C-alpha positions as CSV (number, residue, x, y, z in Angstrom):
1,E,-6.9,-123.0,-40.9
2,V,-4.1,-125.5,-41.1
3,Q,-0.9,-124.4,-39.4
4,L,2.5,-126.1,-39.1
5,V,5.0,-124.4,-36.8
6,E,8.6,-125.5,-36.7
7,S,11.0,-124.9,-33.8
8,G,14.4,-126.0,-32.5
9,G,16.6,-124.5,-35.1
10,G,19.7,-122.5,-34.3
11,L,23.5,-122.3,-34.6
12,V,25.6,-125.4,-33.8
13,Q,29.1,-126.5,-34.4
14,A,30.0,-129.2,-36.9
15,G,29.5,-132.6,-35.2
16,G,26.8,-131.3,-32.9
17,S,23.1,-132.2,-32.7
18,L,19.8,-130.5,-32.9
19,R,16.2,-131.7,-32.6
20,L,13.5,-130.0,-34.7
21,S,9.9,-130.1,-33.8
22,C,6.8,-129.3,-35.9
23,A,3.5,-128.6,-34.1
24,A,0.3,-129.0,-36.1
25,S,-3.0,-127.3,-35.7
26,G,-6.2,-127.6,-37.8
27,F,-4.5,-130.7,-39.2
28,T,-4.3,-134.3,-37.9
29,C,-0.8,-135.7,-38.2
30,G,-2.0,-139.2,-37.7
31,D,-4.1,-139.0,-40.9
32,N,-1.2,-137.9,-43.2
33,A,2.2,-138.7,-44.3
34,M,4.7,-136.2,-43.0
35,G,8.1,-135.0,-44.2
36,W,11.0,-132.7,-43.5
37,F,12.5,-130.6,-46.3
38,R,15.3,-128.1,-46.5
39,Q,16.4,-125.2,-48.7
40,A,19.9,-123.8,-48.7
41,P,20.8,-120.5,-50.2
42,G,20.8,-120.6,-54.0
43,K,19.4,-124.2,-54.1
44,E,16.0,-125.7,-54.6
45,R,14.0,-127.2,-51.8
46,E,14.9,-130.8,-51.3
47,G,13.4,-133.7,-49.4
48,V,15.2,-134.8,-46.3
49,A,13.1,-137.5,-44.6
50,T,9.5,-138.7,-44.7
51,I,7.3,-140.9,-42.5
52,N,4.0,-142.7,-43.0
53,W,0.8,-142.1,-41.1
54,S,1.6,-144.7,-38.4
55,G,5.3,-144.0,-38.1
56,S,6.1,-147.6,-39.1
57,N,8.0,-146.7,-42.3
58,T,10.6,-144.0,-42.9
59,Y,12.8,-142.9,-45.8
60,Y,15.8,-140.6,-46.0
61,T,17.8,-138.9,-48.6
62,D,21.2,-140.4,-49.0
63,S,23.1,-137.4,-47.6
64,V,21.5,-137.7,-44.1
65,K,21.2,-141.5,-43.8
66,G,22.7,-142.7,-40.5
67,R,22.7,-139.1,-39.1
68,F,19.1,-138.0,-39.0
69,T,16.0,-139.6,-37.6
70,I,12.4,-138.7,-38.3
71,S,9.7,-139.6,-35.9
72,R,6.1,-138.6,-35.0
73,D,3.9,-138.4,-31.9
74,N,0.4,-138.5,-33.1
75,A,-1.1,-138.0,-29.6
76,K,0.7,-134.7,-29.5
77,N,0.2,-133.9,-33.2
78,T,3.9,-133.3,-33.5
79,L,6.6,-134.3,-35.9
80,Y,10.3,-134.4,-35.0
81,L,13.7,-134.5,-36.7
82,Q,16.7,-135.5,-34.7
83,M,19.9,-134.4,-36.4
84,N,23.2,-135.7,-35.3
85,S,26.8,-135.4,-36.6
86,L,25.8,-132.1,-38.3
87,K,27.9,-130.8,-41.2
88,P,28.2,-127.3,-42.6
89,E,26.4,-128.5,-45.7
90,D,23.3,-129.2,-43.6
91,T,22.9,-125.4,-43.2
92,A,19.4,-124.5,-44.5
93,V,15.9,-123.5,-43.6
94,Y,14.1,-126.6,-42.6
95,Y,10.4,-127.1,-43.3
96,C,7.9,-129.6,-42.2
97,A,5.1,-130.7,-44.5
98,G,2.0,-133.0,-44.6
99,G,0.4,-134.8,-47.5
100,K,-1.2,-137.9,-48.8
101,F,1.9,-139.7,-50.0
102,M,5.2,-140.8,-48.4
103,V,7.6,-139.2,-50.9
104,L,10.5,-136.7,-50.9
105,T,9.2,-134.5,-53.7
106,T,7.6,-131.2,-52.8
107,R,4.6,-131.1,-55.1
108,E,2.8,-134.0,-53.4
109,Y,2.6,-132.1,-50.1
110,D,-0.4,-130.0,-49.3
111,Y,0.6,-128.2,-46.0
112,W,3.8,-126.4,-45.1
113,G,5.3,-124.7,-42.1
114,Q,7.2,-121.4,-42.3
115,G,10.6,-123.0,-41.6
116,T,13.3,-122.8,-39.0
117,Q,16.9,-121.9,-39.7
118,V,19.7,-124.4,-39.0
119,T,23.2,-123.1,-39.3
120,V,26.2,-125.4,-38.8
121,S,29.6,-123.7,-38.3
122,S,32.9,-125.3,-39.3
């Protein structure tokens, strides 16, 4: 069974930083594109960042460019999201996902974690 488990979420003040981790089992991160998505209350799930199988290419949604960094450690089968200069509008449940394509749309991803809550206070 494929499992993706996110960790590292929590409560942080605006301007602060968090690093999210996603540990995979029954799934080889190095064979897949990976992504981070988030869902805020009352909103649809949106793509945040994605990374190709080797980690050589990344893509970010405009609202997080320059603040967030996606990376992967294939030897540890783990995906990361470093979040700096956090804003209240970043508050959401963050999910990691794996799939065949490096995209920021949800339907192309086959595997999903349960999510970790990130709350940014003013």
